[in-house]
N, C-alpha and C positions, 0 to 999 in steps of 0.2 A: 720514584721508587717508593714502595709501600714500607712504611715504618712499622716495626714489629715490637713486641714486648721485650725481645732480646736486645734490640737496638737501644731501647729506653733504659733497660737494666745496665747495659754496658756503659752508657754515657753517665748514668747516675751512680755507678760504682756499687750496685746492689745486685742481689740475685734476682732471677726472673720471677721466682715465687714471691719475692718481696713486692715487686711491681704489681703482681696479680692481687696480693692482699691489699695494697693501697687502693687499687681500682675498686675493690669490693668493700672498702672502708673497714677492714678488719681491725678490731680493737687491740690486737697484739703489736701493731705497728705504731711507733711513736709519732707524735705530731711533727717533730722536726724532719723525720724521714719522709712522711707523707708530703710535707711542704716541698722538700727537695725533689722528690720524684714528680710531683705535680708540675713543678717548674720546668723540669726537663721535658716532660710530656708536652707542655705548652710551647717551649722553644722548638721542639722537633715537629710540632704539628701532629702529634699522635692522638688519634681518636679511639677510645676503647670499643671493642666489639660487644655492643650491648646485648645482642642475642646470645653470644657465647657466655658472657658473664651471667646472664639470667639463667642459662641452661645449668650452669654449676650451682646456682642458688635455688634451682627448681622453681623459678619465677618467671612469668612472661614479661613483667615490667609494663603491663597494660591493664586498663580497666575498661569494662564494657558499659556504655551509656545506652540505656534502653528507653526508647520513645514509645508512646502509646500507639496503637494502630492508626495509621494516617488514612482513615476512611472517609475524609471529607475534605473539601477545599479549604475550609476554615482552619482545620488542623494542620494541613500541609503548609498553609501560609502564615501560621501563628508565629510571630517573632519571639515568643517566649522561649521556644526550643532553641533557636539559634543563639539567643542571648545567654541562656544558661549553659549551653554546650561550650561557648567561648569562655565563660568563667571557669568551668570544670577543666578545660584544656590548660588555661593559665595556671591553675593550682596544680594540675598533674605535672606540668613542666618543672615546677619548683621541687618536685620530688623525683625528677628524672623518670617520669612515667609518661606513657602515651595513652590515647583513648581510641576505642573502636566503637562504632555505632551499630546498634541493633534495632532494626525497624521492619515493619511489614504492614499490610493492609488489613490483617486479621490477627486475632489472638492466637489461633492455631499455628499460623506460619511464624508468628513472632516467637512462640514457645520453641518451635523447631530450631530457629536461629540461635536462641539463647542456649538451648541444650547443646547445639553443635559447638558453640564457642566455649562452653564449659568443658565438655568431654574432651575436646582437642586441646585444652589448656591454652587457649588463645588469650585469655585474660585471667587475672588473679581474683577479681570480684567485679560487682556490678553496682551502678547507680540507676535506680528507676526514677523517671521523671514524671510519674503520675501514680494515682492510687484509684483503682477500679474494683468495684465489688465482685465482678465476674472474671477477675484476672487470674489465669492459670500459671502465669510466669512467676508471681511472687510466691505462690504455693510451692512451685518447683524449687525455687531458691531456698525457701525456708525448710522444706522437708529434706533436702539434700545438704543442708548446712553449708551452703555456698555464701561466702561473705558478700553482703550487700548493704547499701544504704538507700533510703527512700526519700524522695522529695514529695512531701505530702503525709497525710495521716493514714496509717493502715487500718483496715477494717477489722482485722483480728491480730492477736498476739502483740498488742501494743507494748506490753512489758518486755518483750523479747526482740523486737525489731528496732533498729537504729534509724531514726527518721529526723528530717529537717523540714520545718514548715513554718508558715505564718499562722497566726491564730485566726483562721478563716471565719470562725463564728463571730469573733470581734470585728473583723473586717466588714462582714455583713451588716452587723449592728451599727458600726461607725458610718457606713455609707448611707444607711436608712436614717440614722439620726441626723445626718447632714441635710437630707431632704426635709425631714420634719422640722428642723430648726428654721428652714427657709419657707415654712408655712404650708408645705404639702401634706395632705391627709389621705388622699386616695393614691396609694403607691403600689406599683406592680413589682414583682420579682420576675425577671425574664431570663431564661436559660435555653441553651441548645444541647445540653447533656443532663441526664438524670441518673447516671450510674457512677459518676465519679465523686469521691468523697468531698472534693472542693464545693460541689453543688449543695450537698446536704449541709455542710458546715455554714456556708454563706447564707443559705436559705434560712436556717435556724437563727442566725444572727438577725436577719430581716424580721422574722417572726417575733423575736424577743424585743426588738425596738418598737415595733408596732403595738405589741401588748403593753409594754411599759408606758406607752404614750396614750393608751386607751383608744386606739384606732383599729379599724377593721383589718384583720389579717386576711389577705386574699390568696387563693391557691397559686402556686408557682405557674407561670405561663411557659409551658414547654413547647418550644418551636423546633421540633424534630421531624415534622412531616410537612410536605407541600401545603396540605390543607390548613395547617396552622397559620400560615402566612395569609391566606385568604380570609381566615376568621378574625384576624387581628384587628381590623377596622371596627367590626361589630363589638369586639371585646372592649375597645377603648370607649365606645359610646355607652355600653352597659355599665361599665365600672366608673366612668367619668374620671379616669385616672389622669392626674396632672404630671406624674413623674414615674420613673422606673429605675430600679437597681438592676443592672445587666451583668451577667456572669463574667465577661471579660471585654477588653477593648475592641478586639477585631469583630466580635459579634455585636457590640454596641454600635459600631459604625453601620452595620447592616440594619439594625433596628431603627436607627436614625433615618436611614434612607427609606425604610418602609413607612415610617410615620409620616415623612414628608410626602411620600407618594400618595398617601391618604388625606393629604391636606393639613396636616398638623406641623406647625413650625416649631423648631427646636432652637431655643428653649422657651419661646413665647407661649406656646400651647402645651408643650410636653418636655419636661426636663429629664435628663439622663445622667447617671453616674455609673462608673464601672470600675474595673480592677486591672492592674498590671502596669499602668502608665507606660505603655509601649510606644514605639515610633508612630503607630497609627493615631495616637491621641492628638498629635499636632500636624497631621498631614493636610487636613482640610478644615475649613470653618463650618460650624463653630468648633473651636478647640474643645476636646473632651475633658470633662472633669473626671479624674481617676484616682484610685488609691495605688500608690507606688509600693510594691511588695518587696523591693530590693532583690531583683532576680540574681544580680551578680553575687550577692552574699549567700543566697540559697545554694548556688552552684559551688561556691567556695567551701561552705561548711559541709555540704553533702560529700565533697571529695575529701575533706579533712577527716570526717567521721569514718569514711570507708578505710582510709589509710590507717586510722587508729585501730579499726577492726582487724585489718590485715596484720597489724603488729601486735594484735591480741591485747590492746590497751582497753578496749571496750568489750567486755565478755557478755554483757546483758544489754537489754533495750534501753535506749536513751532518746529523749526528745530535745531538740534544739529549736527554739522559737526565734524567728527573725522579725524584728519590728517593721512597721509599715508607716506610711505618711500620706495624708490626703493632699492631693494637688488640685487646687481650685482653678478652673478655667472658665469656659463659656457655656456649658450645656445645662447649667442649673440656674433657673430663675427664682429669685426671692419673691414669693407671693406677699410677704410681709411689706415689702416696699411698694409693690403695685397696689396693695390695699390701703 
């Protein structure tokens, strides 16, 4: 038999309106009464109707998690998104909230999905898991004053957008510094995206490290077209590169395979360092040297900042920086030792 609010109220010896206020954590109800009603609810196995409760509060009790367009196999298989979604879910549960995923293969379709979720009030706010210079979604959220937090650094309105990020410029510098410390001088920066803010910041960090060490700064190696893979062998010969900073782990694995296909042994002939410290870093040998960006903390803080925004605790833009850590493994050879 279904347990109702009236049943709980009768056993607890209070009015049904009191039970409703307890469920909604109304400040007019004393802690003693709340404790008594909660105890009865637990004994009777009563589960509040979350949908009905939120309807009264004009809240959906859910947040939308927006992924970038999954327009490549690398993006679809990138463990970063699963890891950060899991972290967001964990934090959402602590606040009795659920999550809904918005994804598509193009920005146009993604925008339509987000607009639908917003207009139908399916969610109270959003968390964006990317920052892209051509993104119409963040423009829509900002212009319509929809509460959201951003994982990454925004291209515009930095003083008004709430965002959580690593210091990606420092990450790029840290990775490059590590290669330089190990005796490498001809260092490439390799990426498969040139329109996300993470690319610009990490490449700026690479440039800074190279300039401070009085080494030649090379143009970023953009691997976005099939012909780029064909030209990679010639590029290695021309630059005489002994190492590379790669935009993330999953793409680093592909670049290691490509280098090996052209006869370069990793790390003996070509060292590689990347970012995220994902599961891919230790799937096959050589284990990948990578910078851990603390994905779990990124998701947790992104969710917390959104909740603060929904509660109007954060009225203006704020930046939360998550620390990183270098994880040394097997893909960087020390030329200092070999020499």
